[in-house]
C-alpha positions in Angstrom: -0.1 -0.3 0.0 1.3 3.6 -1.3 1.9 6.0 1.5 -0.2 8.5 0.1 -3.2 5.3 0.1 -2.0 4.9 3.7 -2.4 8.8 4.7 -6.2 9.4 3.0 -6.7 6.0 5.0 -6.2 6.9 8.1 -8.7 9.7 9.0 -11.4 8.0 8.3 -10.4 4.5 10.0 -9.3 6.4 13.1 -13.1 7.8 12.9 -14.2 4.6 13.2 -12.4 3.4 16.4 -15.1 4.9 18.2 -18.2 2.7 16.8 -18.7 -0.9 15.9 -20.9 -2.8 13.8 -20.6 -5.9 12.3 -19.7 -6.4 8.5 -21.5 -7.9 6.0 -20.9 -9.6 2.2 -23.9 -9.2 0.1 -25.1 -5.2 0.0 -28.1 -4.1 -2.0 -30.0 -0.9 -1.6 -30.7 2.8 -3.6 -30.2 5.8 -2.2 -33.4 7.7 -1.1 -32.3 11.2 0.1 -35.6 13.3 0.1 -34.9 16.6 1.1 -37.1 18.3 2.9 -39.1 15.0 4.2 -38.7 15.1 8.0 -39.4 18.1 10.1 -36.4 19.6 11.4 -35.2 22.3 13.5 -32.6 25.4 11.6 -29.6 24.8 9.7 -26.5 25.9 10.8 -23.6 28.0 8.8 -21.5 25.3 8.0 -20.6 24.1 4.6 -19.5 21.2 2.1 -17.0 22.3 -0.8 -20.2 21.8 -2.7 -22.3 24.8 -1.1 -25.0 22.1 0.6 -24.2 21.7 4.7 -23.2 18.7 6.6 -25.2 19.6 10.3 -26.8 17.1 11.6 -30.5 19.2 11.0 -29.4 19.3 7.3 -28.9 15.8 6.9 -31.7 14.6 8.9 -33.9 16.3 6.4 -31.7 14.8 3.4 -31.8 11.4 5.2 -35.6 11.6 5.5 -36.8 7.8 6.0 -33.8 6.2 6.7 -34.2 8.1 10.1 -37.3 8.7 10.8 -37.5 5.8 13.0 -34.9 7.3 15.2 -35.9 10.8 16.4 -33.6 11.8 19.1 -30.1 13.4 17.6 -27.2 14.0 19.2 -24.2 16.0 17.2 -21.1 16.1 18.5 -17.5 17.3 17.4 -14.8 14.7 18.0 -11.7 15.7 19.3 -9.0 17.6 16.8 -12.2 17.7 14.2 -14.2 20.5 13.5 -17.1 18.5 11.8 -20.0 16.7 13.3 -20.6 13.6 13.9 -24.3 12.7 13.3 -26.2 10.1 15.3 -30.1 9.1 15.7 -31.4 7.0 18.2 -35.0 5.8 19.1 -34.4 7.5 22.4 -31.5 9.5 24.9 -31.1 6.1 26.8 -31.4 4.0 23.8 -27.6 3.8 23.0 -27.8 0.3 20.7 -31.0 2.2 18.4 -27.8 4.7 17.1 -27.3 5.2 13.4 -24.1 7.4 13.2 -22.8 9.1 10.2 -20.0 11.4 10.2 -19.4 13.9 6.7 -16.0 14.9 6.2 -14.8 17.5 3.6 -11.6 15.8 2.2 -10.2 16.2 -0.9 -8.6 12.6 -2.4 -6.9 12.4 -5.5 -9.6 10.5 -8.4 -5.9 8.5 -8.9 -5.9 7.1 -5.2 -9.8 6.5 -5.4 -9.4 3.9 -8.7 -6.3 2.6 -6.7 -8.6 2.1 -3.7 -10.8 0.1 -5.5 -8.5 -2.7 -6.0 -7.6 -2.9 -2.4 -9.0 -5.1 0.2 -12.6 -4.6 1.9 -13.9 -3.1 -1.1 -18.2 -3.1 -1.6 -18.9 -3.5 -4.7 -21.4 -0.7 -5.2 -22.7 0.9 -8.6 -23.8 3.5 -6.5 -20.1 4.5 -5.9 -19.4 5.4 -9.7 -21.7 8.3 -10.2 -19.9 9.9 -7.2 -16.2 9.2 -8.3 -16.1 7.7 -4.8 -15.4 4.0 -3.8 -17.1 2.4 -0.9 -14.6 0.4 1.6 -15.8 -1.8 4.7 -14.1 -0.9 7.7 -15.4 -1.4 11.1 -18.7 0.8 9.4 -19.2 1.8 6.0 -17.0 4.4 4.1 -18.0 6.0 1.2 -14.9 7.9 0.1 -15.5 10.6 -3.2 -13.3 13.1 -4.4 -14.4 15.8 -1.7 -15.9 13.7 1.5 -14.7 10.9 3.7 -18.7 9.8 4.4 -18.6 7.1 7.6 -21.7 5.3 8.8 -22.3 2.6 11.4 -24.7 1.4 13.5 -24.8 -0.2 17.2 -28.0 -1.6 16.4 -27.5 -4.9 14.8 -31.3 -4.5 13.2 -29.4 -2.1 10.9 -28.2 -3.7 7.5 -25.2 -2.9 6.0 -27.5 -2.1 3.1 -29.3 0.8 5.1 -25.6 1.7 6.0 -25.0 2.0 2.5 -28.4 4.1 1.6 -27.5 6.9 4.4 -24.0 7.1 2.7 -24.8 7.6 -0.5 -28.2 9.6 0.0 -26.2 11.8 2.4 -23.6 11.7 -0.7 -26.4 12.9 -3.0 -27.6 15.8 -0.9 -23.9 17.5 -0.5 -24.0 17.1 -4.5 -26.8 19.1 -5.0 
């Protein structure tokens, strides 16, 4: 693995260390971003390179039905980061029902993404090509695009890898629009 590829993976993989989830072998699904489909409060001024806000309230709206059964939203910023990590759960004390997403603006050379597609832990999902990205199964589902690192995990064992990918692709779709 080249030094450049290792640098690209260090930050996303480091973020994954705080969450645990199972890994699957078969992934299917379709992104279902539904702007405005959930009644959520105001949006903060944080923006991604595309201009779309990556704060948790805005992502909740974009994810719509994917998180509608988890109305308790927690937004946290990990030490050393300015980017929020969003967690949706069924209640403030129901930690095991949590789905977590971290969106980090991160410029990744498309040549590096092409190289990563030949590596291990790659999830073959045709939607990744639409975003010029690659999906990696590294404790959580990580969608790396030329502009973002999107990491989705779930403590809830009933949340499938396909659902995690639906969340990641819905976020990517939202950030592009």
